[in-house]
BALO-713247 format. One line per field, with one value per residue (C-alpha): residue number from 1; residue in three letters; x, y, z. Coordinates in Angstrom, 3 decimals, padded with zeros to 6 digits, m for minus. Layout:
! BALO-713247
n: (NUM; ...);
res: (Ala; ...);
u: (X; ...);
v: (Y; ...);
w: (Z; ...);
END
This chain:
! BALO-713247
n: (1; 2; 3; 4; 5; 6; 7; 8; 9; 10; 11; 12; 13; 14; 15; 16; 17; 18; 19; 20; 21; 22; 23; 24; 25; 26; 27; 28; 29; 30; 31; 32; 33; 34; 35; 36; 37; 38; 39; 40; 41; 42; 43; 44; 45; 46; 47; 48; 49; 50; 51; 52; 53; 54; 55; 56; 57; 58; 59; 60; 61; 62; 63; 64; 65; 66; 67; 68; 69; 70; 71; 72; 73; 74; 75; 76; 77; 78; 79; 80; 81; 82; 83; 84; 85; 86; 87; 88; 89; 90; 91; 92; 93; 94; 95; 96; 97; 98; 99; 100; 101; 102; 103; 104; 105; 106; 107; 108; 109; 110; 111; 112; 113; 114; 115; 116; 117; 118; 119; 120; 121; 122; 123; 124; 125; 126; 127; 128; 129; 130; 131; 132; 133; 134; 135; 136; 137; 138; 139; 140; 141; 142; 143; 144; 145; 146; 147; 148; 149; 150; 151; 152; 153; 154; 155; 156; 157; 158; 159; 160; 161; 162; 163; 164; 165; 166; 167; 168; 169; 170; 171; 172; 173; 174; 175; 176; 177; 178; 179; 180; 181; 182; 183; 184; 185; 186; 187; 188; 189; 190; 191; 192; 193; 194; 195; 196; 197; 198; 199; 200; 201; 202; 203; 204; 205; 206; 207; 208; 209; 210; 211; 212; 213; 214; 215; 216; 217; 218; 219; 220; 221; 222; 223; 224; 225; 226; 227; 228; 229; 230; 231; 232; 233; 234; 235; 236; 237; 238; 239; 240; 241; 242; 243; 244; 245; 246; 247; 248; 249; 250; 251; 252; 253; 254; 255; 256; 257; 258; 259; 260; 261; 262; 263; 264; 265; 266; 267; 268; 269; 270; 271; 272; 273; 274; 275; 276; 277; 278; 279; 280; 281; 282; 283; 284; 285; 286; 287; 288; 289; 290; 291; 292; 293; 294; 295; 296; 297; 298; 299; 300; 301; 302; 303; 304; 305; 306; 307; 308; 309; 310; 311; 312; 313; 314; 315; 316; 317; 318; 319; 320; 321; 322; 323; 324; 325; 326; 327; 328; 329; 330; 331; 332; 333; 334; 335; 336; 337; 338; 339; 340; 341; 342; 343; 344; 345; 346; 347; 348; 349; 350; 351; 352; 353; 354; 355; 356; 357; 358; 359; 360; 361; 362; 363; 364; 365; 366; 367; 368; 369; 370; 371; 372; 373; 374; 375; 376; 377; 378; 379; 380; 381; 382; 383; 384; 385; 386; 387; 388; 389; 390; 391; 392; 393; 394; 395; 396; 397; 398; 399; 400; 401; 402; 403; 404; 405; 406; 407; 408; 409; 410; 411; 412; 413; 414; 415; 416; 417; 418; 419; 420; 421; 422; 423; 424; 425; 426; 427; 428; 429; 430; 431; 432; 433; 434; 435; 436; 437; 438; 439; 440; 441; 442; 443; 444; 445; 446; 447; 448; 449; 450; 451; 452; 453; 454; 455; 456; 457; 458; 459; 460; 461; 462; 463; 464; 465; 466; 467; 468; 469; 470; 471; 472; 473; 474; 475; 476; 477; 478; 479; 480; 481; 482; 483; 484; 485; 486; 487; 488; 489; 490; 491; 492; 493; 494; 495; 496; 497; 498; 499; 500; 501; 502; 503; 504; 505; 506; 507; 508; 509; 510; 511; 512; 513; 514; 515; 516; 517; 518; 519; 520; 521; 522; 523; 524; 525; 526; 527; 528; 529; 530; 531; 532; 533; 534; 535; 536; 537; 538; 539; 540; 541; 542; 543; 544; 545; 546; 547; 548; 549; 550);
res: (Met; Pro; Gln; Trp; Val; Pro; Ala; Phe; Ala; Phe; Lys; Glu; Ala; Ala; Arg; Ile; Arg; Tyr; Thr; Leu; Ala; Ala; Trp; Cys; Cys; Arg; Pro; Arg; Asp; Gly; Thr; Val; Lys; Gln; Ser; Ala; Gly; Leu; Asn; Asp; Asn; Gly; Ser; Gly; Arg; Thr; Gln; Asn; Glu; Ala; Ser; Arg; Ala; Met; Gln; Phe; His; Val; Val; Ser; Gly; Asn; Ala; Val; Arg; Ala; Pro; Ser; Asp; Cys; Ala; Val; Val; Gly; Val; Tyr; Glu; Gly; Gly; Val; Leu; Ala; Thr; Ala; Thr; Arg; Asp; Leu; Asp; Arg; Leu; Leu; Asp; Gly; Arg; Leu; Ser; Ala; Leu; Val; Lys; Arg; Gly; Asp; Phe; Ala; Gly; Lys; Leu; Gly; Glu; Thr; Leu; Leu; Val; Leu; Asp; Leu; Pro; Lys; Gly; Ala; Pro; Ala; Arg; Ala; Leu; Leu; Val; Gly; Leu; Gly; Asp; Lys; Ser; Ala; Phe; Gly; Arg; Arg; Gln; Leu; Arg; Arg; Ala; Val; Thr; Ala; Ala; Leu; Gln; Ala; Val; Ile; Arg; Thr; Ala; Thr; Arg; Ser; Ala; Thr; Leu; Ser; Val; Ala; Gly; Glu; Ala; Val; Gly; Gly; Leu; Asp; Ala; Tyr; Ala; Arg; Gly; Arg; Leu; Val; Ala; Glu; Leu; Ala; Ser; Leu; Ala; Leu; Tyr; Arg; Ile; Pro; Asp; Leu; Lys; Thr; Thr; Ala; Arg; Pro; Gln; Pro; Pro; Val; Leu; Glu; Ser; Val; Thr; Leu; Pro; Val; Ala; Asp; Ala; Arg; Ser; Ala; Arg; Ala; Ala; Glu; Arg; Gly; Val; Lys; His; Gly; Ala; Ala; Ile; Ala; Val; Gly; Val; Arg; Gln; Ala; Arg; Asp; Leu; Ala; Asn; Leu; Pro; Ala; Asn; Val; Cys; Thr; Pro; Thr; Tyr; Leu; Ala; Asn; Ala; Ala; Arg; Ser; Leu; Gly; Lys; Arg; His; Arg; Lys; Leu; Lys; Val; Thr; Val; His; Gly; Pro; Ala; Gln; Ile; Lys; Arg; Leu; Lys; Met; Gly; Ala; Leu; Leu; Ala; Val; Thr; Arg; Gly; Ser; Gly; Glu; Pro; Ala; Gln; Leu; Ile; Val; Ile; Glu; Tyr; Arg; Gly; Ala; Arg; Thr; Gly; Gly; Pro; Pro; Leu; Ala; Leu; Ile; Gly; Lys; Gly; Ile; Thr; Phe; Asp; Ser; Gly; Gly; Ile; Ser; Leu; Lys; Asp; Pro; Ala; Gly; Met; Asp; Glu; Met; Lys; Phe; Asp; Met; Gly; Gly; Ala; Ala; Ser; Val; Leu; Gly; Ala; Leu; Ala; Ala; Ala; Ala; Glu; Leu; Ala; Leu; Pro; Ile; Asn; Leu; Val; Gly; Ile; Val; Ala; Ala; Cys; Glu; Asn; Met; Pro; Asp; Gly; Arg; Ala; Val; Lys; Pro; Gly; Asp; Ile; Val; Thr; Thr; Met; Ser; Gly; Gln; Thr; Val; Glu; Ile; Leu; Asn; Thr; Asp; Ala; Glu; Gly; Arg; Leu; Ile; Leu; Cys; Asp; Ala; Ile; Thr; Tyr; Ser; Arg; Arg; Phe; Lys; Pro; Asp; Leu; Val; Leu; Asp; Ile; Ala; Thr; Leu; Thr; Gly; Ala; Cys; Val; Val; Ala; Leu; Gly; Pro; His; Met; Ser; Gly; Ile; Met; Thr; Pro; His; Asp; Arg; Leu; Ala; Ala; Gln; Leu; Leu; Ala; Ala; Ser; Ala; Arg; Ala; Asp; Asp; Gly; Ala; Trp; Arg; Leu; Pro; Leu; Thr; Glu; Glu; Tyr; Ala; Glu; Pro; Leu; Lys; Ser; Asn; Phe; Ala; Asp; Phe; Ala; Asn; Val; Ala; Gly; Arg; Glu; Gly; Gly; Ala; Val; Ile; Ala; Ala; Ala; Phe; Leu; Gly; Lys; Phe; Ala; Gln; Asp; Leu; Asn; Trp; Ala; His; Leu; Asp; Ile; Ala; Gly; Thr; Ala; Tyr; Val; Gly; Gly; Ala; Gln; Lys; Ser; Gly; Thr; Gly; Arg; Pro; Val; Pro; Leu; Leu; Val; Asp; Phe; Leu; Ile; Ala; Arg; Ala; Gly; Val);
u: (m038.921; m035.006; m034.033; m030.941; m028.452; m025.877; m023.479; m019.643; m016.752; m013.243; m010.796; m009.421; m005.946; m007.864; m005.231; m002.561; m001.172; 002.174; 002.024; 005.140; 005.954; 009.172; 011.974; 015.556; 018.236; 021.666; 024.419; 027.200; 029.383; 027.324; 025.445; 021.861; 019.739; 016.068; 012.950; 009.267; 006.680; 008.479; 009.182; 012.310; 010.041; 007.214; 004.647; 004.026; 001.129; 000.048; m002.072; m003.594; m004.940; m008.371; m010.516; m013.329; m014.575; m015.043; m018.824; m020.284; m023.405; m025.163; m028.869; m031.058; m033.421; m033.900; m031.378; m032.230; m034.164; m031.596; m030.758; m026.985; m025.027; m024.290; m025.728; m022.992; m024.617; m023.543; m023.623; m022.687; m020.926; m023.664; m026.191; m026.962; m028.338; m027.754; m031.169; m029.793; m029.378; m032.659; m034.583; m032.857; m033.713; m037.225; m037.324; m035.595; m038.247; m035.861; m032.823; m030.535; m031.119; m031.832; m028.138; m026.847; m029.192; m027.611; m024.366; m023.108; m021.587; m020.533; m020.019; m016.412; m014.841; m013.985; m015.431; m017.145; m019.965; m021.395; m025.019; m026.134; m029.453; m031.411; m035.556; m036.564; m036.965; m033.920; m030.240; m028.524; m026.266; m025.959; m022.524; m022.623; m019.858; m018.840; m018.483; m017.325; m018.659; m021.207; m019.860; m016.973; m017.540; m015.864; m014.334; m011.294; m013.860; m015.972; m012.585; m012.037; m015.319; m015.546; m012.423; m012.811; m016.046; m014.493; m011.738; m014.560; m016.453; m013.759; m013.476; m016.621; m018.295; m020.267; m020.378; m022.237; m022.330; m024.276; m022.473; m025.029; m022.816; m020.921; m024.053; m023.896; m023.978; m020.359; m019.860; m018.200; m018.768; m020.873; m022.389; m019.188; m016.783; m018.532; m018.207; m014.543; m014.195; m015.918; m013.818; m010.738; m011.306; m012.295; m008.937; m007.083; m009.298; m008.152; m005.237; m002.557; 001.141; 002.908; 005.184; 007.314; 006.041; 006.695; 003.457; m000.327; m001.751; m005.063; m008.232; m008.660; m011.787; m015.159; m016.484; m017.515; m019.883; m020.355; m023.407; m023.469; m026.905; m027.491; m030.177; m031.376; m031.034; m028.868; m026.629; m026.150; m025.123; m022.414; m021.781; m021.478; m018.840; m017.227; m017.068; m015.456; m012.724; m011.956; m011.303; m008.946; m007.087; m007.002; m005.624; m002.796; m002.399; m002.282; m000.072; 002.631; 002.353; 003.002; 006.168; 007.517; 006.683; 008.933; 012.445; 015.505; 016.433; 013.480; 012.328; 015.536; 015.608; 015.001; 012.136; 010.890; 011.219; 009.436; 006.561; 006.454; 006.902; 003.772; 001.388; 002.069; 001.236; m002.232; m003.291; m002.921; m002.250; 000.573; 003.822; 006.980; 010.342; 013.427; 016.787; 019.974; 023.341; 024.719; 021.586; 022.043; 025.917; 024.837; 022.111; 025.498; 023.166; 026.678; 024.918; 022.585; 025.580; 027.633; 025.322; 024.953; 028.935; 028.484; 026.487; 026.178; 021.806; 022.240; 020.425; 017.122; 016.016; 011.888; 009.922; 006.168; 004.062; 000.210; m001.881; m004.969; m005.854; m007.835; m005.633; m001.626; m000.632; 002.306; 002.311; 002.532; 005.374; 005.673; 008.886; 009.949; 012.751; 013.920; 016.625; 015.716; 017.965; 020.090; 022.986; 024.285; 027.129; 030.777; 028.969; 027.230; 024.395; 023.672; 022.709; 020.341; 016.727; 018.963; 016.220; 013.764; 016.085; 014.197; 011.416; 013.158; 011.951; 008.583; 008.758; 009.113; 005.995; 003.786; 004.502; 003.331; 000.686; m000.507; m000.109; m002.317; m005.115; m004.928; m005.062; m008.151; m009.762; m009.071; m008.477; m008.097; m005.075; m001.052; 000.983; 005.006; 006.343; 010.199; 012.045; 015.366; 015.697; 019.411; 020.480; 023.213; 025.675; 029.322; 032.290; 035.810; 033.906; 031.836; 031.391; 033.130; 032.962; 034.746; 033.779; 032.869; 030.423; 029.019; 025.258; 023.136; 022.320; 026.224; 026.476; 029.138; 028.247; 030.970; 029.469; 030.079; 027.901; 026.916; 024.353; 022.500; 022.097; 018.171; 018.869; 021.760; 019.519; 016.667; 018.540; 019.358; 015.402; 014.656; 016.565; 016.327; 011.685; 012.687; 012.657; 009.028; 008.238; 006.253; 003.301; 004.544; 007.074; 006.484; 009.387; 008.035; 010.892; 011.951; 014.194; 015.140; 015.082; 015.172; 011.664; 010.510; 012.468; 010.099; 006.593; 006.677; 004.830; 001.430; 002.379; 004.352; 006.218; 005.171; 008.231; 008.153; 008.634; 004.955; 002.095; m000.363; 000.805; 001.716; m002.090; m003.485; m001.393; m002.727; m006.312; m005.860; m003.807; m007.142; m009.662; m007.552; m007.298; m003.424; m001.787; 000.595; 002.738; 004.049; 007.985; 009.247; 011.081; 013.036; 016.801; 018.221; 018.441; 020.580; 023.595; 024.863; 025.326; 028.224; 031.348; 035.090; 035.641; 032.385; 029.189; 027.666; 027.570; 024.804; 024.548; 025.121; 024.452; 021.671; 019.572; 016.830; 018.103; 014.512; 014.541; 018.080; 018.061; 014.722; 016.712; 019.685; 016.810; 015.668; 018.757; 017.700; 014.410; 014.996; 012.024; 009.544; 006.387; 007.894; 007.462; 009.384; 007.229; 009.450; 007.659; 010.275; 007.644; 004.760; 005.676; 005.750; 005.826; 008.568; 009.706; 007.688; 004.275; 006.829; 004.938; 004.604; 001.526; 001.440; 001.315; 000.646; m000.957; m004.128; m003.136; m001.207; m004.600; m006.701; m004.244; m004.498; m008.190; m008.901; m006.600; m008.542; m011.821; m013.523);
v: (003.190; 002.509; m000.957; m000.341; m003.423; m003.900; m001.319; m002.335; m000.380; m000.230; 002.025; 004.439; 002.155; m000.292; m002.519; m000.678; 000.795; 002.355; 004.492; 007.167; 008.293; 008.422; 007.366; 007.542; 006.572; 005.595; 007.257; 005.592; 007.364; 005.619; 008.344; 008.726; 011.065; 011.402; 012.905; 013.509; 012.180; 008.567; 005.132; 002.868; m000.407; 000.254; 000.391; 004.012; 006.248; 008.210; 010.388; 007.919; 006.179; 008.194; 007.220; 007.059; 004.610; 004.677; 003.346; 001.958; 001.337; 000.341; 001.041; m000.521; 002.087; 005.446; 007.339; 010.516; 010.615; 008.784; 010.295; 012.078; 015.628; 015.536; 013.927; 013.499; 013.781; 013.941; 016.181; 015.451; 018.209; 020.039; 020.535; 016.903; 015.705; 012.519; 009.310; 010.642; 014.492; 014.337; 012.916; 015.244; 018.231; 017.251; 017.442; 020.635; 021.951; 022.430; 024.125; 022.484; 022.229; 026.087; 026.103; 024.433; 026.365; 029.545; 028.522; 027.801; 024.427; 023.302; 019.498; 019.328; 016.233; 016.592; 019.933; 020.468; 022.869; 022.830; 023.769; 024.615; 025.340; 022.916; 022.950; 020.623; 016.917; 017.232; 016.552; 019.247; 019.576; 018.728; 018.540; 018.877; 016.593; 016.887; 013.755; 014.980; 014.071; 011.649; 009.446; 009.170; 008.321; 005.024; 003.538; 006.027; 009.154; 007.444; 007.321; 011.157; 011.770; 010.015; 011.390; 014.493; 014.244; 012.793; 015.607; 018.688; 016.687; 016.331; 019.933; 020.475; 019.894; 016.789; 013.840; 011.423; 011.548; 009.683; 009.044; 008.581; 009.289; 005.951; 004.707; 006.260; 003.554; 002.579; m000.920; m003.638; m002.334; m004.039; m003.555; m005.156; m003.103; m000.368; m001.046; m001.584; 001.350; 003.317; 001.956; 002.373; 006.126; 007.144; 005.441; 007.559; 010.911; 010.355; 009.927; 012.056; 011.789; 010.637; 014.171; 015.781; 019.158; 020.609; 023.241; 023.036; 020.340; 020.876; 019.720; 015.769; 015.544; 014.692; 012.546; 009.576; 007.575; 007.010; 005.393; 003.499; 003.516; 000.242; m001.016; m004.310; m006.553; m008.314; m005.397; m004.825; m008.133; m007.760; m004.296; m005.279; m007.718; m005.274; m002.448; m005.350; m006.322; m002.776; m001.757; m004.277; m003.428; 000.165; m000.837; m002.809; 000.600; 002.874; 000.371; 000.709; 004.486; 005.201; 003.343; 004.732; 008.056; 007.824; 009.681; 006.453; 007.960; 006.594; 003.547; 001.730; m002.106; m002.531; m000.654; m002.634; m005.682; m004.485; m003.354; m006.954; m007.626; m005.475; m006.646; m010.181; m009.328; m007.598; m011.003; m014.274; m016.059; m014.093; m015.771; m013.417; m014.524; m011.999; m012.736; m010.619; m010.050; m013.487; m015.448; m014.159; m015.279; m018.565; m019.414; m018.062; m015.032; m013.410; m011.257; m009.805; m008.977; m007.540; m004.811; m004.162; m003.815; m000.355; 000.731; 001.074; m000.136; m004.326; m006.206; m007.805; m010.492; m010.346; m013.890; m013.760; m016.977; m016.160; m019.899; m019.271; m022.431; m025.319; m027.721; m027.852; m027.162; m025.459; m021.370; m018.410; m016.248; m012.785; m010.821; m007.263; m005.414; m003.580; m001.130; 001.546; 004.286; 003.402; 005.543; 003.569; 002.742; 002.727; 003.447; 006.745; 008.256; 011.408; 013.623; 015.343; 013.457; 011.251; 011.886; 009.965; 006.908; 006.137; 004.924; 002.140; m000.145; 000.008; m003.428; m004.298; m002.026; m003.609; m007.164; m006.270; m004.183; m007.373; m009.080; m006.684; m006.943; m010.606; m011.184; m009.014; m010.440; m013.781; m015.339; m019.063; m019.556; m020.092; m016.854; m016.379; m012.827; m012.245; m009.194; m008.276; m005.232; m003.306; 000.058; 000.561; 002.998; 003.471; 003.421; 001.856; m001.474; m001.317; m003.778; m002.608; m002.812; m006.186; m007.926; m011.316; m012.279; m016.071; m016.362; m018.569; m021.090; m021.310; m019.207; m016.697; m012.633; m010.031; m006.959; m004.447; m002.259; m001.523; 000.660; m002.280; m003.624; m004.822; m007.979; m008.529; m009.018; m010.516; m013.652; m014.576; m014.203; m016.147; m018.719; m018.919; m018.546; m022.544; m023.882; m023.445; m025.302; m022.422; m022.536; m019.706; m016.802; m013.387; m010.360; m006.898; m004.878; m000.682; m001.802; m000.254; 002.865; 001.224; 000.447; 003.533; 004.887; 002.019; 002.252; 005.816; 006.115; 004.757; 000.970; m001.662; m003.798; m007.754; m009.887; m014.024; m016.688; m018.269; m017.254; m017.784; m016.064; m013.736; m013.375; m013.707; m010.643; m008.649; m009.372; m008.482; m005.332; m004.479; m005.454; m003.413; m000.501; m000.708; m000.469; m003.075; m004.030; m007.290; m006.710; m010.063; m012.327; m014.816; m016.119; m013.884; m011.080; m012.987; m013.209; m009.467; m011.111; m013.265; m012.826; m014.114; m014.169; m015.644; m017.058; m014.017; m010.143; m008.403; m005.531; m005.653; m002.556; 000.396; m001.784; m003.109; m002.999; m003.787; m007.267; m007.805; m007.011; m009.339; m011.927; m011.991; m013.112; m015.700; m017.398; m017.832; m018.806; m022.020; m024.507; m022.388; m020.294; m016.818; m013.596; m009.971; m007.346; m003.767; m001.148; 001.375; 003.940; 003.380; 002.929; 006.583; 010.250; 012.075; 015.971; 018.937; 015.940; 013.586; 010.426; 006.920; 005.861; 002.251; 000.806; m001.943; m003.698; m003.804; m005.792; m008.069; m008.115; m008.545; m011.430; m013.433; m012.712; m014.682; m016.938; m017.773; m017.502; m015.473);
w: (002.675; 002.228; 003.888; 006.434; 006.517; 009.702; 009.566; 009.200; 011.409; 011.717; 013.826; 011.830; 012.031; 013.315; 015.335; 013.473; 017.128; 016.296; 019.172; 018.298; 022.008; 022.681; 020.322; 020.980; 017.957; 018.432; 016.277; 015.176; 018.695; 020.908; 022.402; 022.780; 021.651; 022.922; 021.185; 021.849; 019.499; 018.342; 019.882; 018.331; 019.214; 016.968; 019.382; 019.165; 018.452; 015.132; 014.163; 012.105; 014.864; 015.800; 019.301; 017.226; 015.201; 011.475; 010.777; 007.115; 006.417; 003.189; 002.520; m000.303; m002.108; m002.331; 000.157; m000.492; 002.861; 004.233; 007.993; 006.938; 008.048; 003.977; 000.297; m001.835; m005.530; m008.758; m011.762; m015.312; m017.642; m019.380; m016.429; m016.535; m013.042; m012.218; m011.123; m006.987; m007.932; m009.516; m006.471; m004.026; m006.597; m006.825; m002.664; m002.495; m005.089; m008.098; m006.036; m007.362; m011.098; m010.612; m009.275; m012.228; m014.996; m013.361; m014.268; m010.650; m011.117; m014.309; m013.783; m014.130; m013.228; m009.328; m009.036; m006.020; m004.382; m001.022; m000.564; 002.674; 004.553; 003.496; 004.723; 007.284; 005.969; 003.879; 005.012; 006.442; 003.467; m000.211; m001.755; m005.593; m007.428; m011.296; m013.189; m015.904; m019.776; m019.330; m022.754; m020.782; m017.250; m015.963; m013.078; m012.667; m013.392; m010.265; m008.249; m009.098; m008.333; m005.250; m003.450; m004.619; m002.776; 000.438; 000.468; 000.649; 003.426; 005.502; 005.501; 006.803; 009.754; 008.512; 010.728; 008.929; 004.317; 002.420; m001.218; m003.333; m005.928; m005.541; m006.845; m010.634; m013.253; m014.149; m016.467; m014.941; m011.530; m009.297; m005.471; m004.359; m005.584; m005.042; m001.738; m001.477; m003.278; m000.643; 002.142; 000.487; m000.455; 002.520; 004.583; 001.920; 002.312; 006.304; 005.913; 007.546; 007.150; 010.591; 010.595; 013.768; 013.312; 016.383; 015.774; 016.482; 014.642; 012.828; 014.295; 012.624; 010.312; 012.493; 009.758; 011.435; 009.408; 005.277; 003.726; 000.295; m001.135; m003.437; m005.412; m003.514; m000.760; m002.818; m004.027; m000.087; 000.562; m001.963; m001.262; 002.792; 001.683; m000.535; 002.730; 004.743; 001.948; 001.737; 005.142; 005.737; 002.708; 003.713; 006.978; 005.320; 003.478; 006.336; 007.862; 004.649; 004.663; 008.139; 008.243; 004.710; 005.691; 008.784; 008.485; 007.980; 011.542; 012.799; 011.036; 011.171; 010.588; 014.714; 014.389; 011.059; 013.413; 016.429; 013.959; 012.777; 016.614; 017.588; 014.720; 015.684; 019.455; 018.094; 016.071; 017.333; 014.130; 013.340; 014.472; 014.453; 014.622; 014.137; 013.440; 013.789; 012.725; 014.620; 013.406; 009.551; 009.657; 011.111; 008.179; 005.959; 004.266; 002.503; 000.662; 003.258; 005.401; 002.823; 001.830; 005.739; 006.162; 006.003; 008.365; 011.996; 012.366; 012.947; 009.937; 010.833; 008.973; 009.739; 009.454; 009.954; 009.805; 009.358; 009.331; 008.281; 006.696; 008.909; 007.118; 006.816; 003.581; 002.020; 002.442; 000.015; 000.495; 000.163; 000.613; 001.022; 000.560; 003.576; 003.117; 005.266; 003.818; 000.821; m000.113; m002.648; m000.490; m002.248; m005.379; m003.666; m005.617; m006.512; m003.167; m005.008; m003.776; m001.763; 001.046; m000.642; m000.026; 003.477; 001.125; m000.393; 002.555; 000.190; m000.417; 003.238; 003.996; 001.648; 003.151; 006.322; 005.277; 003.184; 006.222; 008.618; 005.994; 005.981; 009.356; 010.001; 007.472; 009.001; 005.608; 005.007; 003.693; 004.869; 004.500; 005.678; 005.068; 004.932; 005.143; 005.153; 006.580; 006.853; 005.755; 002.667; 003.896; 002.757; 005.782; 005.919; 005.679; 003.345; 000.537; m002.386; m006.099; m007.486; m004.017; m004.607; m001.675; m001.367; m000.825; 001.776; m001.947; m002.179; m005.377; m005.880; m006.861; m008.279; m006.740; m009.469; m008.551; m004.916; m005.507; m006.915; m003.510; m003.361; m005.678; m003.208; 000.000; m001.969; m003.416; 000.173; 001.494; m001.569; m000.894; 003.134; 001.796; 000.145; 004.069; 004.480; 000.754; m000.489; m003.015; m004.920; m004.048; m004.880; m003.813; m003.984; m004.037; m004.862; m006.928; m010.219; m012.096; m015.119; m013.984; m013.346; m016.452; m018.485; m016.564; m014.955; m011.559; m012.664; m013.239; m010.871; m013.418; m013.010; m014.148; m014.152; m016.496; m015.123; m017.341; m015.448; m012.443; m014.017; m015.176; m011.242; m010.404; m013.127; m012.743; m009.050; m010.357; m012.194; m010.179; m007.171; m009.788; m008.544; m011.834; m013.099; m016.305; m017.043; m018.616; m020.336; m018.903; m020.702; m020.635; m022.545; m020.253; m017.762; m020.344; m019.856; m015.963; m016.794; m014.756; m015.000; m011.415; m009.731; m010.899; m012.221; m011.481; m009.422; m012.625; m016.635; m018.828; m018.433; m021.235; m019.873; m016.313; m014.898; m016.507; m015.946; m012.052; m012.396; m013.746; m011.279; m008.840; m011.146; m010.310; m007.508; m007.497; m009.735; m009.944; m007.684; m008.577; m008.164; m009.279; m009.113; m008.126; m009.285; m007.447; m007.490; m009.852; m007.405; m003.869; m003.459; m004.601; m004.700; m005.192; m002.937; m002.484; m001.043; 000.603; 000.885; m001.368; 000.391; m003.285; m003.815; m001.106; m002.417; m005.378; m002.943; m000.587; m003.726; m004.874; m001.174; m001.231; m004.828; m003.564; m000.385; m002.316; m000.090);
END
């Protein structure tokens, strides 16, 4: 008999309750427009908040007879049945193997086939999922297979599913990693964009319970831990995606600030402080103030402190770029694709998501999240190419290109982080198109002069399946930033643009244990499938889990 271990439950969007109830946006002319569906205080309701709880169960032993509406089992190309599939096939008197032999299912990676009308004593349904070439089956193939299976399951009336396919042997993938993978991918499959369509919404999936079979009781304990971590990461990813997917006339700097306040109300270990334009001016954040001059939306400096360690100690600082819309300013962007510039706050969204996950897990570490939030817009007051500004650090910058605004707000945020005496500083930003050219949409760019920190971030990237690649950052890259009129300029030539941007930030991170993550290619998908991805929340949370030692 299988040994059942306690279930884990988490609310869809757990305590992330950005209830989108009734929002208002204030145009530049001062009038107020009302629209149903959203709330500018960050507490509105999203369709990702389900009233039911998603249950995750871990079972050790043979799970074929485990109570379930749907058994999800795998088939390799060439008609090779996976181990659990053979067990289920025996229970079904060879029905699955006969189906494969007839050529009704080829086992191609991600292919699915639903088998109905199973006999009494068997699950109500069986879902075959293709695993591809057995000799090439690895971690990526497992993720694709489990994702395809979950997407197929939620299109049915299945309320409970047993993912035996997630137990397939993969080198280097232990029970902890499987539990985490299942929890993360289940959330991903259930995610729905918080759109503002007026048409009737489709009924949400009815899937309520997912069971993960593992080999033994020891593996079950590891899988429980993985499920717990994966569920928290999913909370953070949903938080980041929901914020990023909102339109820029809704997710303004003020909306981000109120979203942070709502997060603070849900977790007592979070302390949220928001500085408005007057306080930012008193802090002498000349670079941040320069970027926001052309916008009618007030800038916000959002500070979220998390005290999870029992003893005091320096925090780890996460700094997020929060440009809620980037027109380029006077250095105006090309109109094509400008709508996607609502995603330029992906760094801010990932910081809020990582802090939400850390609070869910009650990680025993100290953190501070700092989000510099504003718009970059052109008007008669906007900063101009050639203007010189004095940053919070006292250094002066000649602004040669107003569309290189992210580094300007981040440099003041990095300087601000020093007051917390952080153990290390990570800034996360959709910073440069050059990084997209270099790495495409698959990898985030990591730039740091600190080899140990780079290795830790790359290890977190690998564990989290959240790809990242280290780019060089040496003093030669700062040379082109020389200016005749200020301490340095904000841009240089096109060559090495992603690293030159990091070199600019490095001028404000002297003596800090600091790394820069450029997520311009990974924070969102453009084109017809336009959507925020929630990256690099998995990488960040894995990094925090490792630092906390839990």
